[in-house]
FILO-276249 format. One line per field, with one value per residue (C-alpha): residue number from 1; x negated, y negated, z negated. Coordinates in nm, 4 decimals, always signed. Each point is the difference from the previous one (the first is absolute). Last residue first. Layout:
BEGIN
n = c(NUM	...)
x = c(X	...)
y = c(Y	...)
z = c(Z	...)
END
This chain:
BEGIN
n = c(143	142	141	140	139	138	137	136	135	134	133	132	131	130	129	128	127	126	125	124	123	122	121	120	119	118	117	116	115	114	113	112	111	110	109	108	107	106	105	104	103	102	101	100	99	98	97	96	95	94	93	92	91	90	89	88	87	86	85	84	83	82	81	80	79	78	77	76	75	74	73	72	71	70	69	68	67	66	65	64	63	62	61	60	59	58	57	56	55	54	53	52	51	50	49	48	47	46	45	44	43	42	41	40	39	38	37	36	35	34	33	32	31	30	29	28	27	26	25	24	23	22	21	20	19	18	17	16	15	14	13	12	11	10	9	8	7	6	5	4	3	2	1)
x = c(-0.1540	-0.0327	+0.3093	-0.0157	+0.2894	-0.0635	+0.2883	+0.0025	+0.0255	+0.0062	-0.3494	-0.0847	+0.0240	-0.2934	-0.0476	+0.0388	+0.3211	-0.1498	+0.2353	-0.1562	+0.1060	-0.1879	+0.0225	+0.2216	-0.0737	+0.2352	-0.0337	-0.3371	-0.0804	-0.3136	-0.3089	-0.2606	-0.3146	-0.2556	-0.1612	-0.3185	+0.2894	+0.1977	+0.3002	+0.2447	+0.2803	+0.2572	+0.2380	-0.0674	+0.0198	-0.1398	-0.3023	-0.1887	-0.3568	-0.1521	-0.3069	-0.0901	+0.0746	+0.1344	+0.0802	+0.1712	+0.2856	+0.2956	-0.1677	-0.1830	-0.1196	-0.2750	-0.0100	-0.2543	+0.1379	-0.2505	+0.3397	+0.0714	+0.2918	+0.0388	+0.2344	+0.1567	+0.0850	+0.0300	+0.3322	-0.1229	-0.0805	+0.3539	+0.1962	+0.0941	+0.3966	+0.2292	+0.2405	+0.2536	+0.0915	-0.1186	-0.3543	-0.1249	-0.2996	-0.0781	-0.2320	-0.3781	-0.1603	-0.1672	-0.3029	-0.0082	-0.1675	+0.3450	+0.1468	-0.3628	-0.0785	+0.3315	+0.3102	+0.2304	+0.2617	+0.3266	+0.2193	+0.0024	-0.0852	+0.1922	+0.2901	-0.0295	-0.0991	+0.2973	+0.1971	-0.1326	+0.0663	+0.3555	+0.0815	-0.1380	+0.1982	+0.3148	-0.0208	-0.0565	+0.3194	+0.1512	-0.0824	+0.0887	+0.3376	+0.0844	-0.1028	+0.2757	+0.2375	-0.0148	+0.0117	+0.3174	+0.1868	-0.0709	+0.0800	+0.3346	+0.0563	-0.0201	-0.1067)
y = c(-0.9764	-0.2731	+0.0149	+0.0089	-0.0043	+0.0289	-0.1842	+0.1296	-0.2683	+0.1596	+0.0159	-0.1448	-0.3872	+0.0979	-0.1170	+0.2821	-0.0890	-0.0097	+0.0520	-0.0575	+0.0980	-0.0384	-0.3766	-0.0712	-0.0444	-0.0355	+0.1030	-0.1287	+0.0698	+0.2044	-0.0571	+0.2595	-0.1368	+0.2277	+0.4108	-0.1268	-0.1204	-0.3147	-0.0151	-0.3440	-0.0463	-0.2231	-0.2420	-0.2964	-0.2350	+0.1911	+0.1784	+0.2731	+0.1345	+0.3711	+0.1253	+0.3496	+0.3747	+0.3011	+0.3914	+0.2416	+0.1896	-0.1223	-0.3477	-0.0544	-0.3456	-0.2363	-0.3548	-0.2507	-0.3776	-0.0234	+0.0370	+0.3455	+0.0738	+0.3840	+0.1389	+0.3203	+0.3782	+0.2772	+0.1547	-0.0521	+0.3574	+0.0822	-0.2406	-0.3133	-0.0114	-0.1901	-0.2448	-0.1261	-0.3965	-0.0426	+0.2258	-0.0074	+0.1911	+0.1241	-0.0259	-0.0741	-0.0951	-0.3353	-0.0668	-0.3288	-0.3625	-0.1387	-0.2011	-0.1322	-0.0715	-0.1861	+0.0138	-0.1365	+0.2737	+0.1369	+0.0746	+0.3241	-0.1029	-0.2841	+0.1267	+0.2519	-0.3134	-0.1800	+0.2652	+0.0671	-0.3594	+0.0064	+0.2990	-0.1998	-0.3039	+0.2047	+0.1638	-0.3247	-0.1306	+0.2798	-0.0317	-0.3458	+0.0685	+0.3054	-0.2433	-0.2902	+0.2750	+0.1486	-0.4034	-0.0568	+0.2946	-0.0549	-0.3915	+0.0994	+0.2263	-0.2331	+0.1554)
z = c(+2.0862	+0.2585	+0.2240	+0.3759	+0.2884	+0.3709	+0.2112	+0.3545	+0.2387	+0.3157	+0.1752	+0.3042	-0.1101	-0.2713	-0.3324	-0.2367	-0.2593	-0.3761	-0.3163	-0.3175	-0.3707	-0.3320	-0.0788	+0.3166	+0.3606	+0.2481	+0.4074	+0.0637	+0.3353	+0.0396	+0.2792	+0.0816	+0.1007	+0.1617	-0.0226	-0.2255	-0.2208	-0.0700	-0.1829	+0.0387	-0.2360	+0.0974	-0.0922	+0.2227	-0.2488	-0.2638	+0.2584	-0.0949	-0.0016	-0.0174	+0.0400	+0.1040	-0.1421	+0.1516	-0.1515	+0.1957	-0.1727	+0.1840	-0.0507	-0.2949	-0.0746	-0.1519	+0.0478	-0.0341	-0.0826	-0.3688	-0.1457	+0.1380	+0.2230	-0.1155	+0.3085	-0.0769	+0.1569	-0.2355	+0.1078	+0.3590	+0.1180	-0.1504	+0.2226	-0.1719	-0.0905	+0.2340	-0.1099	+0.2220	+0.0441	+0.3556	-0.0633	-0.3508	-0.0943	-0.3390	-0.2921	+0.1164	-0.3125	-0.0059	-0.2356	-0.0673	+0.1127	+0.1755	-0.2997	-0.0836	+0.3627	+0.0359	+0.1444	-0.2387	-0.2145	+0.0762	-0.3090	-0.1220	-0.3785	+0.0428	+0.0559	-0.2899	-0.2622	+0.1549	-0.0679	-0.3622	-0.0889	+0.1023	-0.1779	-0.2968	+0.0659	+0.0735	-0.3031	-0.1944	+0.1560	-0.0872	-0.3642	-0.0607	+0.2193	-0.2570	-0.3003	+0.1349	+0.0828	-0.4127	-0.1029	+0.2266	-0.1107	-0.3686	+0.0289	+0.1747	-0.2356	-0.2832	-0.3290)
END
C-alpha cells in the first residue's frame, strides 16, 4: 500500500471530524449567545415578575439589604403593576417607551421614571431617572 495515500486518507478523515466538531461547537456557542442577547423593548418582554438581584455602582456589585431580599416589580400585561420595595407593597399603572428606553410607574404618590439600561429574556437593568442621584444600576431577574 502507498503510505502517502494512507496518510492522506487519515488526514482527510481527521479534517472531516475536526470540521464536524468545529461546526457543532459553533452551533452551541450561537445558541448560548442568542439566549443571552438583548431583546426588544416590548410590552410582551417587559410583562413579567422581575425580582431584585443586585445593585451596581461604578462597576461594583452590591447585594440587596436584608429588608430588600423579597423585592420585585410585577409588570402585568394589563398595564398595571404590583411591587414590593423594602417590604412595602405598592401598585399602580405602568407604561413604557421603546424609543426613549424607559418605564413609567404611576401610583397615588406620583410617577417614577426608570431608564432601561438593558433587557434580556430573563434580565432587566434599570436606572432611576433623577438628575440628583448618581446612576445606580438596579438589576432584576426572572425566576
